[in-house]
N, C-alpha and C positions, 0 to 999 in steps of 0.2 A: 383647613387644609384639604385639598382634593384627594380622593381615593386613588390608590395606585391602579394603573391599568391592569386588565385581567391577564395580560400575557407575562406579568412579572411572576417569578417563582415565589411560592408561599414559604418555603424554607429559607433560612439565611443562606446567602450565596457561599459563605465559607464552608458550611456543612455539605452543600451540594458539590462544591469543587473538591473538597477533601474526599468524598465518596468516589468521585470519578477518578481522582489521582490514585487512590488505593486500588481500585479495580484495574487501572492501567498498569500499575506495577505487578498486580497478580497476573495479568495477561502476559506481560513481559517475562516474568519469572517462569511461567508455565511454558512459554514458547522457547525460552532459552534452554530449559531442561530437556525439551523434546526436539531440539534442533537437528540432531542426526537423523531422526525419523522424518522430520519435516523435509530435510534436504533429500533424503532417499525417495520419499513419495513424490516430491517435486521433480526430481530427475527422471522418475518413471512415468511422468505425465506424457500422454501421446503427443501433444503439441511440442513439448520440449524435445522428446525423442526425434520427432520429425525435423525439427530445426537442427539438431546435432547431426542427423543423417545427411541433411542437405549441405551443411558446412563441410562434412567429410567428403561427400561426393564432389563438391566444387573444388576442394583442395586437391583431391586425387586427379581430377580432370586437368587442372592447371599443371600439375607435375607431369602428367602423361604428355600433354601438349608441349611442354618444355623439354621432353626427353629425359627427365630425371625420375620418372615414376618408379623404377626398380632400384634406384640408389638409396643408401641409408639416409635417414633424416639427419640433417645438421641441426645445430642449436637454433639457427635462424629459421629453419623450416618448422621446428617445434613451436617457436614463438609465433610464427605466422598461423599455424594450425590452431593454437590456443586462442589467438586473437579472432580468428574466423568463427570458432565455436562460441566464444564469448559474445561476439557481435550478433550472431545468428540466434543463439539460444538464451542469452542473458535476460532479455525482457520477458520472454516466455517463462523462464525459470522463476523470476520474481512474481509474475502473475499467478503461476501455479501455487507458489508459497503463500501469496496473499489470500488466495481463495481458501486454502486450508486454514489459515489463521482466522478468516472471517467465519468459517464453519465451526470454530471451536466454541464451547459453551462459555469460556471466559470472555471472548470477544462479544458474544451476544449479550452477556450481562452488562459489559461495559457500554455497549451501544444503547441498550435499553435505559440504563441509568443516565447516560448523557442526554438522551431525548427527554427524560422526565425532569432532570435537574436543570437543563439549559434549553428551554423551548425557544423556538425562533421568534424573534420580535415581529410584531405585526407592523404593517406600514403606518407611518405617523399620520395622524389626522388632526387638523386644527380644532381645538376645543372652542366652543362658543365664547366670544368675548376676548379671545386672544387677538393680538394685533400682529399682522404680518409686516415684516420689515422688508422694504423693497430691495431686491438683489440677494436676499438671504433665503436659504431653504434648508430644511431638515431632512 
């Protein structure tokens, strides 16, 4: 029987997968426990703050142009403002949170274990003596 290619993991796949899953749950548990801090830091990010400020400026300018700038907010106005802030800052907020998660030691351990346990496969090369079947490729 031919030897296994060098890009195959040397540990059983079950062990490697188990280690990655355990580390993923550790990461999830740590991030869940620190969610309020994560959210606070993400909301304080400069890009997020700029996006919120831009949405607020835009909203106020529209109200001023419509002549309703000094009137109290209605429920519809509040929904529109929330939608504007969510649309403007939502992606930036998730990016800021993701950067914090990626900087955590738990994420770094998970990423390192994933790289060790599950290396990228190398491109397939035909071994001498193998017959290619016309129309088929690997």
